[in-house]
C-alpha positions as YAML, in Angstrom:
chain: A
units: angstrom
residues:
- id: 1
  name: MET
  ca: [75.37, 217.54, 217.83]
- id: 2
  name: THR
  ca: [77.24, 214.87, 220.36]
- id: 3
  name: ALA
  ca: [76.44, 212.60, 218.56]
- id: 4
  name: ASP
  ca: [78.46, 214.03, 215.74]
- id: 5
  name: ARG
  ca: [81.54, 211.07, 215.52]
- id: 6
  name: THR
  ca: [84.02, 213.77, 214.45]
- id: 7
  name: ILE
  ca: [83.79, 215.19, 218.15]
- id: 8
  name: GLN
  ca: [85.30, 213.52, 221.14]
- id: 9
  name: GLY
  ca: [84.07, 215.42, 224.16]
- id: 10
  name: LEU
  ca: [82.45, 219.21, 224.77]
- id: 11
  name: ALA
  ca: [82.50, 221.69, 227.88]
- id: 12
  name: VAL
  ca: [79.56, 224.85, 226.97]
- id: 13
  name: ALA
  ca: [78.72, 228.05, 229.91]
- id: 14
  name: VAL
  ca: [76.52, 230.60, 229.49]
- id: 15
  name: VAL
  ca: [76.29, 233.89, 231.23]
- id: 16
  name: GLU
  ca: [72.71, 235.52, 230.44]
- id: 17
  name: ASN
  ca: [72.54, 239.31, 232.42]
- id: 18
  name: GLY
  ca: [75.53, 238.36, 233.56]
- id: 19
  name: ARG
  ca: [74.73, 235.63, 235.48]
- id: 20
  name: LEU
  ca: [75.78, 232.13, 234.96]
- id: 21
  name: SER
  ca: [73.01, 230.33, 233.90]
- id: 22
  name: PHE
  ca: [73.90, 227.00, 232.15]
- id: 23
  name: VAL
  ca: [77.03, 225.02, 232.66]
- id: 24
  name: GLN
  ca: [77.62, 221.59, 231.11]
- id: 25
  name: GLY
  ca: [79.81, 218.97, 229.75]
- id: 26
  name: TYR
  ca: [79.49, 215.95, 227.05]
- id: 27
  name: GLY
  ca: [81.38, 213.54, 225.72]
- id: 28
  name: LEU
  ca: [84.56, 212.14, 227.25]
- id: 29
  name: THR
  ca: [88.05, 212.95, 228.29]
- id: 30
  name: SER
  ca: [89.31, 210.13, 225.75]
- id: 31
  name: SER
  ca: [88.43, 207.34, 223.24]
- id: 32
  name: VAL
  ca: [90.05, 205.19, 225.33]
- id: 33
  name: ASP
  ca: [89.69, 204.88, 228.21]
- id: 34
  name: GLY
  ca: [87.93, 208.20, 228.68]
- id: 35
  name: GLU
  ca: [85.96, 209.46, 231.64]
- id: 36
  name: PRO
  ca: [82.63, 212.72, 230.82]
- id: 37
  name: ILE
  ca: [83.76, 215.76, 230.44]
- id: 38
  name: THR
  ca: [82.91, 217.68, 233.60]
- id: 39
  name: ALA
  ca: [82.94, 221.45, 234.31]
- id: 40
  name: GLY
  ca: [86.53, 220.42, 236.03]
- id: 41
  name: THR
  ca: [87.92, 218.91, 233.56]
- id: 42
  name: THR
  ca: [90.79, 220.98, 231.98]
- id: 43
  name: PHE
  ca: [91.57, 222.10, 228.25]
- id: 44
  name: ARG
  ca: [93.71, 224.23, 225.90]
- id: 45
  name: TRP
  ca: [92.68, 227.66, 224.97]
- id: 46
  name: ALA
  ca: [94.52, 227.83, 221.53]
- id: 47
  name: SER
  ca: [94.85, 230.92, 220.25]
- id: 48
  name: LEU
  ca: [91.79, 232.21, 222.39]
- id: 49
  name: SER
  ca: [94.84, 232.89, 225.18]
- id: 50
  name: LYS
  ca: [95.61, 235.96, 222.90]
- id: 51
  name: THR
  ca: [92.45, 237.66, 224.76]
- id: 52
  name: VAL
  ca: [94.59, 237.82, 227.38]
- id: 53
  name: ALA
  ca: [98.12, 238.82, 226.02]
- id: 54
  name: GLY
  ca: [95.47, 241.63, 224.96]
- id: 55
  name: THR
  ca: [93.70, 242.17, 228.58]
- id: 56
  name: LEU
  ca: [97.25, 242.38, 230.18]
- id: 57
  name: GLY
  ca: [98.71, 244.74, 227.83]
- id: 58
  name: ALA
  ca: [96.50, 246.93, 228.79]
- id: 59
  name: ARG
  ca: [96.41, 246.54, 232.44]
- id: 60
  name: LEU
  ca: [100.05, 247.27, 232.41]
- id: 61
  name: ALA
  ca: [99.11, 250.67, 230.24]
- id: 62
  name: ALA
  ca: [96.22, 251.76, 232.48]
- id: 63
  name: ASP
  ca: [99.39, 251.01, 235.65]
- id: 64
  name: GLY
  ca: [102.17, 253.09, 234.40]
- id: 65
  name: VAL
  ca: [104.53, 249.81, 233.19]
- id: 66
  name: LEU
  ca: [104.44, 250.62, 229.83]
- id: 67
  name: SER
  ca: [102.79, 252.56, 226.93]
- id: 68
  name: LEU
  ca: [100.94, 251.15, 224.11]
- id: 69
  name: THR
  ca: [102.06, 253.83, 221.99]
- id: 70
  name: GLU
  ca: [105.83, 252.97, 222.34]
- id: 71
  name: PRO
  ca: [107.74, 251.14, 219.62]
- id: 72
  name: VAL
  ca: [108.66, 247.40, 220.01]
- id: 73
  name: ALA
  ca: [111.96, 247.90, 219.74]
- id: 74
  name: THR
  ca: [112.19, 249.84, 222.55]
- id: 75
  name: PHE
  ca: [111.71, 246.63, 224.35]
- id: 76
  name: HIS
  ca: [114.71, 245.32, 222.83]
- id: 77
  name: THR
  ca: [112.98, 241.71, 221.80]
- id: 78
  name: SER
  ca: [113.60, 239.17, 219.67]
- id: 79
  name: LEU
  ca: [110.72, 240.59, 216.33]
- id: 80
  name: ARG
  ca: [112.37, 241.96, 213.62]
- id: 81
  name: LEU
  ca: [110.88, 243.18, 210.83]
- id: 82
  name: PRO
  ca: [111.15, 244.41, 207.37]
- id: 83
  name: ALA
  ca: [113.06, 247.26, 206.44]
- id: 84
  name: ASN
  ca: [113.70, 247.95, 210.85]
- id: 85
  name: ALA
  ca: [110.04, 248.60, 211.20]
- id: 86
  name: GLU
  ca: [110.12, 247.30, 214.40]
- id: 87
  name: ARG
  ca: [111.48, 250.76, 215.23]
- id: 88
  name: THR
  ca: [108.23, 252.55, 214.15]
- id: 89
  name: LEU
  ca: [105.24, 249.49, 214.84]
- id: 90
  name: SER
  ca: [103.40, 249.85, 218.62]
- id: 91
  name: VAL
  ca: [103.02, 247.77, 221.15]
- id: 92
  name: GLU
  ca: [99.26, 248.50, 220.47]
- id: 93
  name: GLN
  ca: [100.31, 247.76, 216.37]
- id: 94
  name: LEU
  ca: [101.04, 244.18, 217.30]
- id: 95
  name: LEU
  ca: [98.65, 243.75, 219.61]
- id: 96
  name: SER
  ca: [96.25, 244.22, 217.08]
- id: 97
  name: GLN
  ca: [97.49, 242.50, 214.43]
- id: 98
  name: ARG
  ca: [99.00, 244.49, 212.01]
- id: 99
  name: SER
  ca: [102.85, 243.68, 211.94]
- id: 100
  name: GLY
  ca: [102.07, 244.01, 208.03]
- id: 101
  name: LEU
  ca: [103.88, 240.38, 207.51]
- id: 102
  name: PRO
  ca: [101.94, 238.03, 205.43]
- id: 103
  name: LYS
  ca: [99.23, 235.85, 207.11]
- id: 104
  name: ASN
  ca: [100.60, 232.85, 209.73]
- id: 105
  name: ALA
  ca: [103.97, 234.41, 209.12]
- id: 106
  name: TYR
  ca: [106.30, 230.90, 209.85]
- id: 107
  name: ASP
  ca: [104.43, 229.12, 211.60]
- id: 108
  name: ASN
  ca: [105.21, 226.30, 209.46]
- id: 109
  name: ARG
  ca: [108.44, 226.71, 210.35]
- id: 110
  name: LEU
  ca: [107.88, 226.76, 213.95]
- id: 111
  name: GLU
  ca: [105.82, 223.23, 213.19]
- id: 112
  name: SER
  ca: [109.22, 222.19, 212.49]
- id: 113
  name: GLY
  ca: [110.55, 222.77, 215.64]
- id: 114
  name: GLU
  ca: [112.55, 226.13, 214.92]
- id: 115
  name: ALA
  ca: [112.90, 228.00, 217.82]
- id: 116
  name: PRO
  ca: [110.37, 231.55, 218.15]
- id: 117
  name: GLU
  ca: [113.38, 233.65, 218.65]
- id: 118
  name: THR
  ca: [115.09, 232.70, 215.74]
- id: 119
  name: LEU
  ca: [111.98, 232.70, 213.75]
- id: 120
  name: ARG
  ca: [110.98, 236.45, 214.68]
- id: 121
  name: ARG
  ca: [114.98, 237.39, 214.00]
- id: 122
  name: ASP
  ca: [114.10, 235.61, 210.94]
- id: 123
  name: LEU
  ca: [111.02, 237.71, 209.57]
- id: 124
  name: ALA
  ca: [113.36, 240.99, 208.87]
- id: 125
  name: ASN
  ca: [113.54, 238.87, 205.86]
- id: 126
  name: VAL
  ca: [109.56, 238.06, 204.94]
- id: 127
  name: ARG
  ca: [108.06, 240.28, 201.77]
- id: 128
  name: PRO
  ca: [105.56, 242.49, 203.61]
- id: 129
  name: ILE
  ca: [101.84, 242.87, 201.99]
- id: 130
  name: CYS
  ca: [101.42, 246.12, 203.87]
- id: 131
  name: ALA
  ca: [103.25, 249.18, 205.61]
- id: 132
  name: PRO
  ca: [103.39, 248.37, 209.06]
- id: 133
  name: SER
  ca: [99.74, 249.37, 211.29]
- id: 134
  name: THR
  ca: [98.21, 249.41, 207.92]
- id: 135
  name: CYS
  ca: [96.41, 246.24, 207.14]
- id: 136
  name: HIS
  ca: [94.93, 243.45, 209.27]
- id: 137
  name: SER
  ca: [97.09, 240.41, 208.48]
- id: 138
  name: TYR
  ca: [96.75, 237.24, 211.56]
- id: 139
  name: GLN
  ca: [100.36, 236.53, 212.86]
- id: 140
  name: ASN
  ca: [101.08, 234.24, 215.76]
- id: 141
  name: VAL
  ca: [105.31, 233.94, 215.81]
- id: 142
  name: ALA
  ca: [105.08, 237.33, 215.60]
- id: 143
  name: PHE
  ca: [102.18, 238.32, 217.91]
- id: 144
  name: ASP
  ca: [104.25, 236.65, 220.69]
- id: 145
  name: ALA
  ca: [106.80, 239.08, 220.95]
- id: 146
  name: VAL
  ca: [104.23, 240.72, 223.02]
- id: 147
  name: SER
  ca: [105.35, 238.70, 225.55]
- id: 148
  name: GLU
  ca: [109.15, 239.50, 225.32]
- id: 149
  name: VAL
  ca: [107.50, 243.33, 225.70]
- id: 150
  name: MET
  ca: [105.80, 242.73, 229.19]
- id: 151
  name: ALA
  ca: [108.59, 240.70, 230.53]
- id: 152
  name: VAL
  ca: [110.70, 243.53, 229.63]
- id: 153
  name: ALA
  ca: [108.27, 245.96, 231.28]
- id: 154
  name: ALA
  ca: [107.71, 244.31, 234.30]
- id: 155
  name: HIS
  ca: [110.77, 242.83, 234.70]
- id: 156
  name: GLU
  ca: [109.20, 239.64, 235.51]
- id: 157
  name: PRO
  ca: [107.67, 236.70, 232.88]
- id: 158
  name: PHE
  ca: [104.78, 237.23, 230.92]
- id: 159
  name: GLU
  ca: [103.05, 233.92, 232.72]
- id: 160
  name: ALA
  ca: [104.05, 235.06, 235.86]
- id: 161
  name: GLN
  ca: [102.88, 238.79, 234.94]
- id: 162
  name: ALA
  ca: [98.73, 237.16, 234.09]
- id: 163
  name: ARG
  ca: [98.80, 235.29, 236.58]
- id: 164
  name: GLU
  ca: [99.33, 237.87, 239.17]
- id: 165
  name: ARG
  ca: [97.73, 240.50, 237.64]
- id: 166
  name: LEU
  ca: [94.67, 238.87, 236.24]
- id: 167
  name: PHE
  ca: [93.70, 235.05, 236.91]
- id: 168
  name: ALA
  ca: [94.45, 235.33, 240.31]
- id: 169
  name: PRO
  ca: [91.78, 238.78, 241.07]
- id: 170
  name: LEU
  ca: [89.70, 237.07, 239.23]
- id: 171
  name: GLY
  ca: [89.24, 233.38, 241.19]
- id: 172
  name: MET
  ca: [90.45, 231.65, 237.99]
- id: 173
  name: THR
  ca: [92.67, 229.09, 240.36]
- id: 174
  name: SER
  ca: [92.96, 226.51, 237.56]
- id: 175
  name: ALA
  ca: [94.30, 228.75, 234.99]
- id: 176
  name: THR
  ca: [97.30, 227.54, 233.64]
- id: 177
  name: PHE
  ca: [99.98, 227.93, 231.63]
- id: 178
  name: GLY
  ca: [102.36, 225.34, 229.05]
- id: 179
  name: LEU
  ca: [101.95, 221.25, 228.69]
- id: 180
  name: ALA
  ca: [103.03, 220.26, 231.90]
- id: 181
  name: SER
  ca: [100.76, 221.96, 233.53]
- id: 182
  name: LEU
  ca: [97.80, 220.58, 231.33]
- id: 183
  name: THR
  ca: [98.70, 216.80, 232.02]
- id: 184
  name: ALA
  ca: [99.04, 217.32, 235.29]
- id: 185
  name: ALA
  ca: [95.43, 218.46, 236.05]
- id: 186
  name: LYS
  ca: [93.39, 216.20, 237.52]
- id: 187
  name: HIS
  ca: [91.03, 215.85, 234.95]
- id: 188
  name: TRP
  ca: [91.96, 217.02, 231.54]
- id: 189
  name: ALA
  ca: [90.65, 216.44, 228.34]
- id: 190
  name: LYS
  ca: [93.29, 214.51, 225.32]
- id: 191
  name: PRO
  ca: [93.36, 215.65, 221.97]
- id: 192
  name: HIS
  ca: [91.38, 213.77, 218.58]
- id: 193
  name: ARG
  ca: [90.96, 214.01, 215.31]
- id: 194
  name: ASN
  ca: [88.09, 212.93, 213.29]
- id: 195
  name: GLY
  ca: [87.40, 210.44, 216.45]
- id: 196
  name: VAL
  ca: [90.70, 208.95, 217.32]
- id: 197
  name: ALA
  ca: [93.26, 210.35, 219.42]
- id: 198
  name: ALA
  ca: [95.48, 212.43, 218.14]
- id: 199
  name: PRO
  ca: [99.35, 213.65, 218.95]
- id: 200
  name: LEU
  ca: [99.64, 215.93, 222.26]
- id: 201
  name: LEU
  ca: [102.25, 218.63, 220.79]
- id: 202
  name: ASP
  ca: [103.74, 221.30, 222.53]
- id: 203
  name: THR
  ca: [104.35, 223.43, 219.32]
- id: 204
  name: TYR
  ca: [102.02, 226.56, 220.30]
- id: 205
  name: TYR
  ca: [102.85, 226.48, 224.21]
- id: 206
  name: ARG
  ca: [106.20, 227.32, 223.19]
- id: 207
  name: LEU
  ca: [103.74, 231.31, 222.31]
- id: 208
  name: PRO
  ca: [102.78, 231.71, 225.53]
- id: 209
  name: ALA
  ca: [101.16, 235.05, 224.96]
- id: 210
  name: GLU
  ca: [99.75, 233.24, 221.51]
- id: 211
  name: ALA
  ca: [98.47, 230.14, 222.66]
- id: 212
  name: GLY
  ca: [99.61, 229.18, 226.54]
- id: 213
  name: VAL
  ca: [96.59, 229.23, 228.17]
- id: 214
  name: ASN
  ca: [95.27, 226.14, 230.21]
- id: 215
  name: THR
  ca: [91.30, 226.05, 232.12]
- id: 216
  name: ASN
  ca: [88.34, 224.50, 232.64]
- id: 217
  name: ILE
  ca: [85.12, 225.58, 231.33]
- id: 218
  name: LEU
  ca: [84.17, 227.60, 234.58]
- id: 219
  name: GLU
  ca: [87.14, 229.87, 234.58]
- id: 220
  name: LEU
  ca: [87.47, 230.83, 230.76]
- id: 221
  name: ALA
  ca: [82.94, 231.75, 231.44]
- id: 222
  name: LYS
  ca: [84.54, 233.89, 234.08]
- id: 223
  name: TRP
  ca: [87.19, 235.44, 232.33]
- id: 224
  name: MET
  ca: [84.68, 236.45, 229.85]
- id: 225
  name: GLN
  ca: [82.17, 237.43, 232.97]
- id: 226
  name: ALA
  ca: [85.37, 240.30, 233.43]
- id: 227
  name: GLN
  ca: [85.57, 240.72, 229.82]
- id: 228
  name: MET
  ca: [81.61, 241.98, 230.29]
- id: 229
  name: GLY
  ca: [82.48, 244.78, 232.96]
- id: 230
  name: LEU
  ca: [81.51, 242.55, 235.12]
- id: 231
  name: ALA
  ca: [85.12, 242.08, 237.55]
- id: 232
  name: PRO
  ca: [85.61, 246.04, 237.70]
- id: 233
  name: ALA
  ca: [88.19, 245.92, 240.83]
- id: 234
  name: VAL
  ca: [90.30, 243.91, 238.20]
- id: 235
  name: LEU
  ca: [88.89, 245.26, 235.04]
- id: 236
  name: PRO
  ca: [87.22, 248.70, 234.82]
- id: 237
  name: ALA
  ca: [84.60, 249.51, 231.94]
- id: 238
  name: GLU
  ca: [87.62, 252.16, 230.66]
- id: 239
  name: LEU
  ca: [89.65, 249.20, 230.08]
- id: 240
  name: VAL
  ca: [87.10, 247.02, 228.70]
- id: 241
  name: SER
  ca: [86.79, 249.41, 226.22]
- id: 242
  name: THR
  ca: [90.08, 249.60, 225.32]
- id: 243
  name: ILE
  ca: [90.98, 246.04, 224.82]
- id: 244
  name: GLN
  ca: [87.54, 245.47, 222.81]
- id: 245
  name: GLN
  ca: [87.55, 248.42, 220.33]
- id: 246
  name: ALA
  ca: [88.16, 248.46, 217.56]
- id: 247
  name: ARG
  ca: [91.49, 249.60, 215.32]
- id: 248
  name: VAL
  ca: [91.77, 247.57, 212.28]
- id: 249
  name: ARG
  ca: [89.46, 245.81, 210.10]
- id: 250
  name: THR
  ca: [89.60, 242.51, 209.89]
- id: 251
  name: ASP
  ca: [88.71, 239.59, 207.06]
- id: 252
  name: LYS
  ca: [85.61, 237.42, 208.32]
- id: 253
  name: PRO
  ca: [86.91, 235.35, 211.04]
- id: 254
  name: TYR
  ca: [84.56, 231.71, 209.78]
- id: 255
  name: GLY
  ca: [85.62, 233.02, 206.15]
- id: 256
  name: ASN
  ca: [83.24, 232.20, 203.42]
- id: 257
  name: THR
  ca: [80.49, 230.13, 205.40]
- id: 258
  name: PRO
  ca: [76.60, 231.13, 206.05]
- id: 259
  name: PHE
  ca: [78.53, 232.10, 209.72]
- id: 260
  name: GLY
  ca: [81.01, 233.93, 208.24]
- id: 261
  name: ARG
  ca: [79.25, 235.57, 205.55]
- id: 262
  name: ALA
  ca: [76.46, 236.20, 208.91]
- id: 263
  name: LEU
  ca: [79.18, 238.52, 211.77]
- id: 264
  name: GLU
  ca: [79.63, 242.24, 209.64]
- id: 265
  name: ALA
  ca: [82.03, 244.49, 209.94]
- id: 266
  name: PRO
  ca: [84.23, 242.26, 211.54]
- id: 267
  name: GLY
  ca: [87.50, 243.68, 213.15]
- id: 268
  name: TYR
  ca: [90.16, 243.60, 215.49]
- id: 269
  name: GLY
  ca: [91.38, 245.30, 219.35]
- id: 270
  name: LEU
  ca: [93.61, 244.40, 221.48]
- id: 271
  name: GLY
  ca: [93.99, 240.23, 221.20]
- id: 272
  name: MET
  ca: [89.74, 240.88, 220.26]
- id: 273
  name: ARG
  ca: [87.63, 240.09, 217.68]
- id: 274
  name: SER
  ca: [84.63, 242.22, 216.77]
- id: 275
  name: PHE
  ca: [81.16, 241.79, 214.92]
- id: 276
  name: VAL
  ca: [78.13, 243.09, 214.06]
- id: 277
  name: TYR
  ca: [75.76, 239.95, 214.08]
- id: 278
  name: LYS
  ca: [71.55, 240.80, 213.38]
- id: 279
  name: GLY
  ca: [72.44, 244.63, 214.51]
- id: 280
  name: HIS
  ca: [74.25, 243.74, 217.50]
- id: 281
  name: ARG
  ca: [77.69, 243.69, 218.32]
- id: 282
  name: LEU
  ca: [79.41, 241.07, 219.70]
- id: 283
  name: VAL
  ca: [83.27, 239.91, 220.42]
- id: 284
  name: GLY
  ca: [85.23, 237.51, 221.40]
- id: 285
  name: HIS
  ca: [87.72, 234.83, 219.83]
- id: 286
  name: SER
  ca: [88.31, 231.59, 218.64]
- id: 287
  name: GLY
  ca: [91.27, 229.44, 218.75]
- id: 288
  name: ALA
  ca: [92.55, 226.18, 217.56]
- id: 289
  name: VAL
  ca: [95.62, 224.13, 218.00]
- id: 290
  name: THR
  ca: [96.55, 219.81, 216.79]
- id: 291
  name: GLY
  ca: [93.18, 217.93, 218.84]
- id: 292
  name: TYR
  ca: [91.56, 220.81, 220.98]
- id: 293
  name: ARG
  ca: [89.44, 224.28, 219.99]
- id: 294
  name: ALA
  ca: [88.03, 226.86, 221.56]
- id: 295
  name: THR
  ca: [85.93, 229.35, 221.68]
- id: 296
  name: MET
  ca: [84.36, 232.63, 223.16]
- id: 297
  name: MET
  ca: [81.58, 235.48, 222.01]
- id: 298
  name: LEU
  ca: [80.08, 237.59, 224.11]
- id: 299
  name: ASP
  ca: [77.53, 241.07, 223.68]
- id: 300
  name: PRO
  ca: [79.17, 243.66, 225.90]
- id: 301
  name: ILE
  ca: [75.78, 245.72, 226.61]
- id: 302
  name: THR
  ca: [72.95, 242.71, 226.88]
- id: 303
  name: LYS
  ca: [76.14, 240.80, 229.08]
- id: 304
  name: THR
  ca: [75.21, 237.33, 227.70]
- id: 305
  name: GLY
  ca: [77.47, 235.17, 225.25]
- id: 306
  name: ILE
  ca: [78.83, 231.44, 225.50]
- id: 307
  name: VAL
  ca: [81.82, 229.63, 225.75]
- id: 308
  name: MET
  ca: [83.13, 226.19, 224.77]
- id: 309
  name: MET
  ca: [86.22, 224.14, 224.83]
- id: 310
  name: TRP
  ca: [86.25, 221.16, 223.03]
- id: 311
  name: ASN
  ca: [88.85, 218.98, 222.80]
- id: 312
  name: SER
  ca: [88.25, 217.54, 218.67]
- id: 313
  name: GLU
  ca: [89.09, 219.24, 215.82]
- id: 314
  name: SER
  ca: [85.31, 219.22, 214.57]
- id: 315
  name: ASN
  ca: [84.08, 222.59, 213.28]
- id: 316
  name: LEU
  ca: [80.68, 222.12, 214.04]
- id: 317
  name: PRO
  ca: [80.63, 224.08, 217.80]
- id: 318
  name: PHE
  ca: [81.08, 227.49, 216.12]
- id: 319
  name: ARG
  ca: [78.16, 226.99, 214.91]
- id: 320
  name: LEU
  ca: [76.50, 226.39, 217.84]
- id: 321
  name: GLN
  ca: [77.03, 230.33, 218.95]
- id: 322
  name: ALA
  ca: [75.11, 231.53, 216.32]
- id: 323
  name: GLU
  ca: [72.20, 229.99, 217.64]
- id: 324
  name: PHE
  ca: [72.45, 230.64, 220.57]
- id: 325
  name: PHE
  ca: [72.26, 234.48, 219.77]
- id: 326
  name: ASP
  ca: [69.21, 233.65, 217.93]
- id: 327
  name: LEU
  ca: [67.88, 232.49, 220.93]
- id: 328
  name: ALA
  ca: [69.34, 235.31, 222.96]
- id: 329
  name: TYR
  ca: [67.65, 237.74, 220.43]
- id: 330
  name: GLU
  ca: [64.20, 235.98, 219.89]
- id: 331
  name: ALA
  ca: [65.81, 235.98, 215.96]
- id: 332
  name: PRO
  ca: [63.65, 233.63, 213.38]
- id: 333
  name: PHE
  ca: [65.41, 230.64, 214.08]
- id: 334
  name: THR
  ca: [68.12, 228.86, 211.28]
- id: 335
  name: ASP
  ca: [69.20, 225.70, 211.58]
- id: 336
  name: TRP
  ca: [73.29, 226.27, 211.49]
- id: 337
  name: LEU
  ca: [73.80, 223.23, 213.00]
- id: 338
  name: ASN
  ca: [72.46, 221.71, 209.59]
- id: 339
  name: LEU
  ca: [71.17, 218.93, 212.13]
- id: 340
  name: LYS
  ca: [68.10, 218.05, 209.90]
- id: 341
  name: ALA
  ca: [70.61, 217.56, 206.99]
- id: 342
  name: GLY
  ca: [73.21, 214.83, 209.27]
- id: 343
  name: ALA
  ca: [75.61, 216.23, 207.47]
- id: 344
  name: THR
  ca: [79.12, 214.73, 208.91]
- id: 345
  name: GLN
  ca: [81.01, 218.20, 209.31]
- id: 346
  name: THR
  ca: [84.88, 218.59, 207.67]
- id: 347
  name: GLN
  ca: [87.69, 218.97, 209.83]
- id: 348
  name: SER
  ca: [90.05, 222.15, 209.92]
- id: 349
  name: LYS
  ca: [91.45, 224.88, 211.34]
- id: 350
  name: PRO
  ca: [88.92, 228.34, 211.36]
- id: 351
  name: LYS
  ca: [90.04, 231.23, 209.33]
- id: 352
  name: GLY
  ca: [92.32, 232.84, 210.83]
- id: 353
  name: ARG
  ca: [91.84, 230.82, 214.31]
...
């Protein structure tokens, strides 16, 4: 797979029956004077960071710091919705992407450099696609209002709470937020597109709950193990169940592709996707920003899963998840990677990231 010229570097980790069974880096951190990708190479999580927001929200609710049923307006955030819907939209509904806004509302303006707080206030002028709480519509700008909710509720910045309540207890010592922390890492992967360097942008780092996290692959594997219920002192089983419970049906996360069509009953919980693959319930999330991709997919029953991060915009590694679970379930072989055809993969964001 790494022979594909659209893939610069890739880090993979596998957990089987709760135990880390495989960790490997492939390729280089940069197309110019790059170093080999290792287990210690830092990448961006992109929208996989949403799982941190959902998990922290559930943790704060369990600790009595906030209630997931409280309206977002209670916390005096910058979010304004059509018809003042922020007064009724709950924290749980925001975390499960049920704002009623059009998909990816105002991402274009964020990418043009406008401030997230300004954009969230301007969302009041957007025509909704459904009544709040009644449908799923994937958001970035609006979703990150949860960072303001948690900062107000706990009197501490979202990033500090994630480090203190989640990363530190889980032993995720390399987990950081933001562009400066990425480039300060001893060994970090540079962004690429179509085999050449891509610009290193801070656009979505300005939404810390949406796309702010950086780690190496080992620590993403620790995060996956925690989502399997293997860190009960930090995330007890009932809390994990709360996070992963699907609250709304969604479109297929990989669209009308063979892999997308194979994922049935897609749903969204607290910053966490779920679906059924060949009769097995899987949970996880993926992420995509300029020059980077990341994904996590796990079976919470068998405690088996795969995490990957790569510093390019190839979509090919996403399909490796299907091949992995076919092996795990001893299913008949399907050439998900299309290796026999040797097809060159097109570059685009996975649907809904």
